C-alpha positions, 0 to 999 in steps of 0.5 A, spaced: 951 307 896 957 304 898 954 298 894 953 301 888 960 305 888 963 298 889 959 295 884 962 300 879 969 298 881 967 290 880 972 288 874 966 285 870 962 292 871 965 295 864 964 289 860 956 289 863 956 296 861 959 295 854 954 289 852 948 293 854 950 299 850 951 294 843 945 291 845 941 297 845 944 299 838 943 293 835 936 293 837 935 301 835 938 299 828 934 293 827 928 297 829 930 303 825 935 302 819 932 297 815 925 300 814 928 307 812 933 304 807 928 300 805 923 306 803 929 310 800 930 304 795 922 303 794 922 310 792 928 310 788 926 304 784 918 306 783 912 307 788 912 304 796 907 298 793 911 296 789 916 293 794 910 288 796 907 286 789 915 285 787 915 280 793 910 277 791 912 276 783 918 273 785 916 269 790 912 266 784 917 266 778 924 267 781 924 263 788 926 256 786 933 258 783 934 265 787 931 262 794 925 265 797 930 271 800 933 272 794 939 269 798 941 265 791 941 257 791 946 252 788 941 254 781 941 261 782 947 267 785 944 271 790 940 278 788 942 282 795 945 288 792 945 287 785 940 293 784 934 295 780 938 296 774 940 288 773 933 285 774 930 291 769 936 289 764 935 281 765 928 281 765 926 286 759 931 282 755 928 275 756 934 273 759 930 271 765 926 267 767 932 262 764 929 257 760 934 252 760 941 252 764 947 253 760 954 257 759 950 264 758 943 266 758 941 267 752 936 274 749 929 270 748 922 273 748 919 275 755 915 271 759 907 272 759 907 275 765 912 280 763 911 288 762 913 295 764 909 294 770 912 287 773 918 289 771 918 295 776 915 292 781 920 286 782 926 291 781 923 295 787 923 289 791 931 287 789 933 294 790 929 294 797 934 287 799 941 291 799 941 297 794 945 297 788 945 300 781 938 303 780 935 304 773 937 310 769 933 315 766 930 317 760 936 323 759 941 318 761 940 313 755 937 318 750 942 318 744 940 324 741 944 328 747 950 324 747 956 325 742 957 320 737 964 320 735 966 321 743 963 315 744 966 311 737 972 312 741 970 310 747 967 304 744 973 301 741 977 303 747 973 298 751 968 294 748 970 292 740 975 286 743 968 283 745 963 286 740 966 287 735 967 295 731 960 296 730 957 291 736 955 285 731 958 280 738 963 275 738 965 268 741 968 268 748 971 262 752 968 256 755 961 257 751 960 264 752 959 270 748 958 277 747 951 278 744 950 283 739 947 289 740 942 291 734 936 288 739 939 292 745 935 298 747 939 305 749 937 303 756 939 295 756 946 298 753 946 302 760 944 297 765 949 292 762 955 297 763 953 298 770 951 291 771 956 286 768 951 281 766 954 274 764 962 276 762 961 283 761 965 287 766 962 293 770 963 300 767 961 303 774 961 312 774 968 312 776 970 308 770 966 311 764 962 317 767 954 318 765 955 322 760 960 318 757 955 312 757 951 316 753 956 318 748 957 310 747 949 309 746 949 314 741 955 311 737 952 304 737 945 306 736 948 310 730 952 304 727 947 300 727 942 305 723 948 306 717 946 303 711 952 297 708 957 299 703 957 294 697 950 291 699 950 285 703 952 286 711 954 278 712 953 279 719 957 285 720 962 280 723 969 283 720 974 280 714 973 273 715 966 272 713 967 277 707 973 273 705 970 266 706 964 269 701 970 272 696 973 265 696 967 261 695 964 266 690 970 267 686 972 260 686 965 258 684 966 263 678 972 261 676 971 254 676 964 255 672 968 259 667 973 254 666 967 249 665 964 254 660 971 255 656 972 248 655 965 246 653 966 251 647 973 248 645 969 242 645 964 244 640 969 248 636 972 241 635 966 237 633 
């Protein structure tokens, strides 16, 4: 008994107890927490078995750039924590897998192996690694449930600097650009706002609420379905193209008119 009491009073006893407690806590977390987190993430992104299938797809098609554990390499960033929404946006729009490195990943036709099932599986696997924004529901991206007028105000306040008044896109710095939104689906528009792909900032729910995002989607979809007043839309990129066309067409007509008038006068004198 005296030995036990003496051991408790030893100067190093408190440190031994602290180390033992930390070791037990770390072991418990390693065994319990990751399993539950991955299970919750898998349920949020799809079926539980999607994670295993998504891992196989990742190793086959993505690991060469993003690393075997999605930790990132010199050829691609880490995907831990980007969430299922980022994967759904990048893969469904054909931006990933990336064919050629450049300042920005362009929209292109999807890879042959890409379909709804493989996107869901790959998204579930990436979601299981570290959480992140999840894929929005159909109700969240339904343009019919949004307010176009409110969405237009929000779009003009936050997006026209890069995407133009009607979502026609525009050039940025260092070879980057804001892509046109005419091919983006409502779900891709929502996912872009919550993940911030390429040079785009992230508009999380504290900045623009889910209802406001749906309003903006309603505006974007509504604008691109409107006819072009006067005929040709000229890319819908504003007064620059309109001015160029006006100058070229107008000056050409004036030159032709001058040639015609001069030719008539010559014939009259002859």
